[in-house]
C-alpha positions in Angstrom: 107.9 65.9 -11.2 108.0 69.6 -10.8 104.4 70.4 -10.3 103.1 72.1 -7.2 103.4 70.5 -4.0 102.2 73.4 -1.4 100.2 76.5 -1.8 100.6 79.2 0.1 99.4 78.7 4.1 96.1 79.8 5.0 95.7 82.9 6.9 94.9 81.9 10.4 92.4 85.2 11.3 88.6 84.9 11.7 88.0 86.3 8.2 88.3 85.5 4.7 90.4 87.7 2.5 89.5 90.1 -0.5 91.8 91.6 -2.6 91.2 94.4 -5.5 93.5 96.9 -7.3 93.1 100.8 -7.6 95.2 103.2 -10.0 96.1 106.4 -8.5 97.2 109.8 -10.2 98.8 112.5 -8.4 98.1 115.3 -10.8 99.9 117.9 -8.6 103.1 116.1 -8.7 105.1 115.2 -11.9 107.1 112.0 -12.4 110.7 112.6 -11.5 112.0 109.7 -13.5 109.7 111.0 -16.6 108.7 114.6 -16.0 106.1 114.6 -18.9 103.8 112.5 -17.0 102.2 113.0 -13.4 103.1 110.5 -10.7 101.1 107.3 -10.9 100.8 104.5 -8.3 99.1 101.1 -8.3 97.8 99.9 -5.2 97.0 96.2 -4.0 94.7 96.1 -1.5 93.7 93.1 0.8 90.9 93.5 3.2 88.6 91.5 5.3 85.4 89.3 3.8 82.9 87.5 5.7 83.5 84.6 3.0 86.0 82.2 4.0 87.7 79.6 1.6 88.9 76.2 2.5 91.3 76.0 -0.6 93.2 78.5 -2.2 91.6 79.7 -5.1 93.3 82.7 -6.7 96.7 82.3 -8.8 99.4 84.2 -7.4 100.5 87.4 -9.4 102.1 86.3 -12.6 104.5 89.3 -12.8 106.0 88.4 -9.1 106.2 85.1 -10.3 108.5 86.1 -13.3 110.7 88.3 -11.3 111.2 85.5 -8.7 112.3 83.3 -11.4 114.9 85.9 -12.6 116.1 86.1 -9.2 116.3 82.5 -8.6 118.1 82.0 -11.8 120.5 84.9 -11.0 121.6 83.6 -7.7 121.5 79.6 -8.7 122.2 79.5 -12.3 119.2 77.4 -12.6 117.3 77.5 -15.7 114.0 79.7 -15.6 112.2 77.0 -17.6 112.9 74.4 -14.7 110.8 76.8 -12.2 107.5 76.6 -14.3 105.6 74.7 -11.5 105.8 78.0 -9.6 103.2 79.4 -11.9 100.5 77.0 -10.6 100.9 78.7 -6.9 97.8 79.7 -5.4 96.8 82.1 -2.5 93.9 82.2 -0.3 92.3 85.6 -1.6 89.2 86.5 -3.5 89.4 89.0 -6.0 86.9 91.8 -5.2 85.3 89.9 -2.8 82.4 91.9 -0.6 84.2 93.4 2.2 83.2 92.3 5.5 80.2 93.9 7.2 80.6 95.0 10.8 83.1 98.3 12.3 85.4 100.1 10.8 88.6 98.3 10.3 92.1 99.9 11.0 94.2 100.4 8.1 97.9 99.2 7.5 100.2 100.9 4.5 102.7 98.4 3.2 105.7 99.4 1.0 108.1 97.2 -0.4 112.2 97.5 -0.8 114.3 98.4 -3.1 113.8 96.2 -6.2 110.7 93.8 -5.2 107.1 94.5 -5.8 104.3 94.8 -3.2 102.6 91.7 -4.6 105.8 89.8 -3.3 104.7 90.4 0.3 101.5 88.5 0.1 102.6 86.5 3.1 102.1 89.4 5.3 99.2 91.2 3.8 97.0 88.0 3.1 97.4 87.5 7.1 96.8 90.8 8.4 93.8 91.1 6.3 92.3 87.9 8.0 92.9 89.7 11.4 90.6 92.4 10.4 93.0 95.1 8.9 92.6 96.7 5.4 96.2 96.8 4.0 97.3 98.8 1.6 100.2 97.7 -0.5 101.9 100.0 -3.0 103.7 99.1 -5.9 106.1 102.6 -6.4 107.0 102.9 -10.1 110.6 102.6 -11.0 111.6 101.8 -7.9 109.6 98.2 -7.7 111.0 95.2 -10.0 107.4 96.1 -12.3 104.0 98.0 -12.1 101.5 97.2 -14.5 98.7 99.2 -14.7 95.1 98.6 -15.9 95.4 99.6 -19.3 98.5 97.1 -19.9 101.2 99.8 -19.5 103.8 98.8 -17.1 107.0 100.2 -15.6 109.8 98.3 -14.7 112.5 99.3 -12.0 115.6 101.4 -12.9 117.9 100.4 -10.2 119.7 97.7 -12.3 120.4 100.3 -14.8 121.5 103.1 -12.6 123.7 100.6 -11.2 125.7 100.3 -14.2 126.3 104.0 -14.5 128.4 103.9 -10.8 127.8 104.0 -7.4 127.7 107.8 -6.9 124.5 107.9 -10.0 123.2 105.2 -7.9 123.4 106.5 -4.6 122.1 110.2 -5.9 119.1 108.4 -7.8 118.2 106.6 -4.6 118.1 109.7 -2.6 115.6 111.3 -4.9 113.3 108.0 -4.9 113.4 108.1 -1.1 112.1 111.7 -1.4 109.5 110.9 -4.1 108.2 107.3 -2.2 107.6 109.6 0.8 105.6 111.9 -1.1 103.8 108.8 -2.3 102.9 107.8 1.1 101.7 111.0 1.9 99.5 110.9 -1.0 98.1 107.6 -0.4 97.0 108.7 3.3 95.4 111.6 1.8 93.6 109.2 -0.6 92.5 106.7 2.4 90.5 109.7 3.8 89.0 110.5 0.4 88.0 106.8 0.0 86.0 106.8 3.7 84.4 109.6 2.6 83.4 109.0 -0.9 79.8 107.2 -1.3 81.1 105.5 -4.4 84.3 103.9 -2.7 83.9 100.2 -1.4 85.6 101.2 1.6 83.2 104.3 2.1 82.8 104.7 6.2 84.6 101.6 6.8 88.4 102.7 7.3 89.3 103.6 10.7 91.1 106.5 9.8 92.2 107.1 13.5 94.1 104.1 13.6 96.5 103.8 10.6 99.8 101.4 11.0 102.9 100.9 8.4 104.8 98.4 7.6 107.9 97.8 5.3 111.0 95.8 4.3 114.5 96.6 3.7 114.2 100.1 2.4 110.3 100.0 2.5 111.3 99.6 6.4 113.6 102.5 6.4 110.7 104.6 4.7 108.3 103.4 7.5 110.6 104.8 10.0 111.0 107.9 8.1 107.2 108.1 8.0 106.6 107.4 11.5 108.6 110.6 12.7 107.2 112.8 9.9 103.6 112.0 9.9 101.2 111.7 12.9 98.8 109.9 11.5 101.0 106.6 11.3 100.3 105.2 14.9 102.4 102.2 14.7 105.3 101.2 12.2 107.0 98.0 11.8 110.2 97.5 9.8 111.6 94.2 8.7 115.5 93.9 8.1 115.8 97.7 7.4 118.4 100.1 8.6 118.6 104.0 9.5 118.6 105.0 5.9 115.1 106.8 6.6 116.6 108.3 10.3 120.0 109.3 9.3 120.0 112.0 12.2 119.0 109.1 14.7 115.8 110.9 16.1 114.3 109.1 18.9 111.1 107.8 17.8 107.9 108.4 19.7 105.6 106.5 17.6 105.4 102.7 18.5 108.2 101.0 16.2 108.9 97.2 15.8 112.0 96.2 14.1 112.5 92.7 13.1 115.9 91.8 12.3 117.0 88.6 10.5 120.3 87.8 11.9 122.0 85.8 9.0 121.2 88.8 6.7 123.4 90.6 4.4 122.5 93.9 5.7 124.3 93.5 8.8 127.2 90.8 7.7 130.0 93.3 7.2 131.7 95.9 9.1 129.5 98.7 8.3 126.7 96.8 9.0 127.8 95.7 12.5 128.1 99.9 12.9 124.5 100.1 11.6 123.4 97.7 14.2 125.1 99.3 17.1 123.3 102.5 15.9 120.0 100.7 15.7 120.5 99.6 19.3 121.4 102.9 20.4 118.1 104.4 18.8 116.1 102.1 20.5 117.4 102.8 24.0 117.2 106.7 23.1 113.6 106.1 21.8 112.5 105.2 25.6 110.4 102.0 25.1 108.9 103.4 21.5 111.1 100.9 19.7 111.7 97.4 20.0 114.1 95.0 18.2 113.1 91.5 17.6 116.2 89.3 16.4 115.3 85.8 14.3 117.9 83.5 14.0 119.0 81.4 11.0 117.3 83.5 8.1 118.5 85.8 5.8 117.0 89.2 4.1 114.7 87.7 1.5 113.1 85.6 4.0 110.7 88.5 4.4 109.4 88.2 1.4 107.3 85.5 -0.5 110.3 83.9 -1.5 110.4 81.1 1.0 106.8 80.2 0.3 107.3 80.2 -3.4 110.6 77.9 -3.2 108.2 75.3 -1.1 105.8 75.1 -3.9 107.6 72.8 -5.8 109.9 69.8 -5.2 112.6 71.4 -7.3 112.5 74.8 -5.0 112.4 72.6 -1.6 115.6 70.7 -2.9 117.4 73.9 -4.2 116.7 75.9 -0.9 118.8 73.2 0.9 121.9 73.8 -1.2 122.2 77.3 -2.4 121.3 80.1 -0.4 118.8 82.4 -2.6 119.0 85.3 0.1 116.7 83.4 2.7 119.4 81.7 4.6 117.9 78.8 5.5 115.6 75.7 3.6 112.2 76.6 2.6 110.6 74.8 5.6 112.8 76.4 8.3 112.3 80.1 6.9 108.8 79.4 6.6 108.6 78.5 10.3 110.8 81.6 10.8 108.3 83.8 8.7 105.4 82.3 10.9 107.1 84.0 13.9 107.6 87.3 12.4 103.8 87.2 11.3 102.8 86.5 14.7 105.1 89.4 16.4 103.7 91.9 13.6 100.2 91.0 14.5 100.4 91.2 18.2 102.2 94.7 17.6 99.4 96.3 15.5 96.5 94.6 17.7 98.4 96.1 20.8 98.7 99.7 19.1 95.8 100.0 16.7 93.2 97.8 18.3 94.3 98.0 21.8 94.1 94.6 22.1 97.0 92.0 23.0 96.8 88.6 24.4 99.4 88.8 27.5 100.5 85.4 26.6 102.1 86.4 23.0 103.7 89.7 24.4 106.9 90.7 22.3 110.1 90.4 23.9 112.9 93.0 23.6 116.1 91.6 21.6 114.5 88.4 21.6 116.7 85.7 20.5 
């Protein structure tokens, strides 16, 4: 009864989608959460391939499913066993498929928010890859819900345990992690150049390292703003429902930047959130045309993850989304439509600044309602 009803939507670009993983070790840094070890990262990479599939053929990531099930249970009280149909969900990605032939491909680095994992942004990475981008998603250990390494080891987020220690300890830990994550981005940017120069790499001479963008959700969006201010290698940035945590001094942006806001988000709901939004508008004005804000009505903070698509994959999920808000702010059908708008805005924005190409009929309007 509660089996799979609808897999992920097909990506709309002209390419098929390939996906692979890379384990990186930064031997120059110690892991701040485990000083006896170096800093390790897992990259989940999505890229164009010349082979297109008519039907989804790869199961959605198992760790991401389990995390979503626990989140839905926490928000709604629904037993996780009733959500078993989610494990049948498939995506349009081909494991280790050959990279598409042709010109260099622009690069987009994607980072997750505080708590989720990068696999939970498949809606975005799959689409961008189909549009001709090499998308490098980063799982940041100890901040991501779970980071699993090729040898079977995994590291779970410390966020919940820190919260139990109190607000001040949590805030201090988050500040430390923010700096660690910023160094992660720098390390990945350095690694991108190495991938491009190594004959043994599948990305050898295929990465357009002069056209690199970055995107992130929530805390990942704040990190994206921070890196756009600090690293000139990033030529354009997109933040989904983030704030000014990556730019507390409100430095004007000189790198093209798109902020997509969910108007029903908990981020902006209280008095502090309203002040934050006013400051965001002020920053856009001070950035002299380099920052664009787009408002999307009737969705919540979690609508920028894969949660709407997973909810829509089962009858139970669709029903649940109509009566209980699990942080997406709308039914699964409605939030999927709003997510499609965000996907279009993002693609148009990166096309303009990383490919110098934008359909005039699809221009992004500042402060669109």
